[in-house]
C-alpha positions as CSV (number, residue, x, y, z in Angstrom):
1,M,106.6,100.3,47.4
2,A,110.0,100.7,48.9
3,G,111.3,97.3,49.9
4,T,114.5,95.9,51.4
5,S,116.3,92.6,51.9
6,D,116.0,90.9,55.3
7,P,118.0,92.6,58.0
8,H,120.1,89.4,58.2
9,F,121.3,90.4,54.7
10,R,122.0,94.0,55.7
11,G,118.5,95.2,54.8
12,D,116.6,98.1,56.4
13,P,114.6,96.7,59.4
14,D,112.1,99.6,59.0
15,R,111.0,98.3,55.5
16,W,109.2,95.2,54.4
17,S,111.2,92.4,52.8
18,P,109.7,90.1,50.1
19,E,109.6,87.3,52.7
20,D,107.7,89.5,55.2
21,L,105.2,90.4,52.4
22,L,104.6,86.8,51.5
23,V,103.9,85.7,55.1
24,G,101.7,88.8,55.5
25,A,99.8,88.0,52.3
26,L,99.1,84.5,53.6
27,A,97.9,85.9,56.9
28,Q,95.7,88.6,55.4
29,C,94.2,86.2,52.8
30,H,93.2,83.8,55.6
31,M,91.9,86.6,57.8
32,L,89.7,88.0,55.0
33,W,88.2,84.7,54.1
34,F,87.6,83.9,57.8
35,L,85.8,87.2,58.4
36,H,83.7,86.7,55.2
37,L,82.7,83.2,56.3
38,A,82.1,84.3,59.9
39,S,79.8,87.1,58.7
40,A,77.8,84.7,56.5
41,K,77.3,82.4,59.5
42,R,76.5,85.3,61.8
43,V,79.6,84.8,63.9
44,V,80.4,88.2,65.4
45,V,84.2,88.8,65.5
46,T,85.2,91.5,67.9
47,D,89.0,91.1,67.6
48,Y,91.4,89.3,65.3
49,V,95.2,89.3,65.8
50,D,97.6,87.0,63.9
51,R,101.3,86.4,64.7
52,P,102.4,84.4,61.7
53,Y,105.9,83.1,61.0
54,G,107.7,81.4,58.3
55,T,110.5,78.8,58.3
56,M,113.0,79.1,55.5
57,L,115.9,76.9,54.4
58,E,119.0,78.5,53.0
59,Q,121.3,76.6,50.6
60,D,125.1,76.9,50.7
61,D,125.0,79.0,47.5
62,G,122.7,81.6,49.2
63,A,119.5,80.4,47.5
64,G,116.6,79.4,49.7
65,Q,113.0,78.7,50.0
66,F,110.2,78.6,52.6
67,T,109.6,75.2,54.1
68,Q,106.4,76.3,55.8
69,V,104.4,79.2,57.2
70,V,102.4,78.9,60.4
71,L,99.4,81.3,60.9
72,K,98.5,81.9,64.5
73,P,95.3,83.8,64.5
74,E,93.8,84.7,67.9
75,V,90.1,85.5,67.4
76,T,87.6,86.9,69.9
77,V,83.9,86.3,69.2
78,A,80.9,87.9,70.8
79,S,79.7,84.8,72.7
80,A,80.8,81.4,73.7
81,S,78.2,79.7,71.4
82,M,80.1,81.1,68.4
83,C,83.4,79.5,69.3
84,E,82.6,76.1,67.9
85,H,81.7,77.5,64.5
86,S,84.9,79.5,64.5
87,H,87.2,76.5,64.4
88,E,85.3,75.1,61.4
89,L,85.5,78.5,59.7
90,H,89.2,78.5,60.0
91,E,89.3,75.2,58.1
92,Q,87.1,76.6,55.4
93,A,89.2,79.8,55.2
94,H,92.3,77.8,54.8
95,A,90.8,75.8,52.0
96,K,89.7,78.9,50.1
97,C,92.7,81.2,50.5
98,Y,94.0,81.9,47.0
99,V,97.5,82.7,48.2
100,A,97.8,79.5,50.4
101,R,96.6,77.5,47.5
102,S,99.3,79.0,45.2
103,V,102.4,78.2,47.2
104,N,104.4,75.0,47.1
105,F,105.0,74.6,50.9
106,P,102.6,73.9,53.7
107,V,100.6,76.7,55.3
108,L,99.4,75.6,58.7
109,H,97.1,77.4,61.0
110,E,97.0,77.2,64.8
111,A,93.9,79.3,65.7
112,T,92.7,80.1,69.1
113,V,89.2,81.4,69.7
114,H,87.9,83.2,72.8
115,A,84.5,84.4,73.7
116,R,84.3,88.1,74.7
117,N,82.2,87.3,77.8
C-alpha cells in the first residue's frame, strides 16, 4: 500500500496517511459491528455514511498523538420502529469494536438514525 505523510507535512493529498487509516479503521470497525448487530436484531439498514474525524496534539519536537476520534455515523433504517433499537446497537458496536478497544484515547460516537419513510 502506497502511503504518505499528512499534506500538512508535505504529503501527497491523493494518498492515505497513517492518521487517515487509523480513523478509517475505527469507523469501519464500528460500522461492521453495527451492521452485524442490526442484522441479528432484524433492523434493516438501507444507508450508512460516516464522517469521522480525529483530534491530534502535536508536541514542540514534532511528536504527537491522537487525543480523540469522533465517529459521526448517519444511518437510515427501513422503518421508524427500527430507530430506537439502532441507538442501542451503536452502544453495543462501540463496546465490541476491537480497534476502539485497542487505542489509548477516547473514541466517541455521535450517531444519527433516520427512517427511510
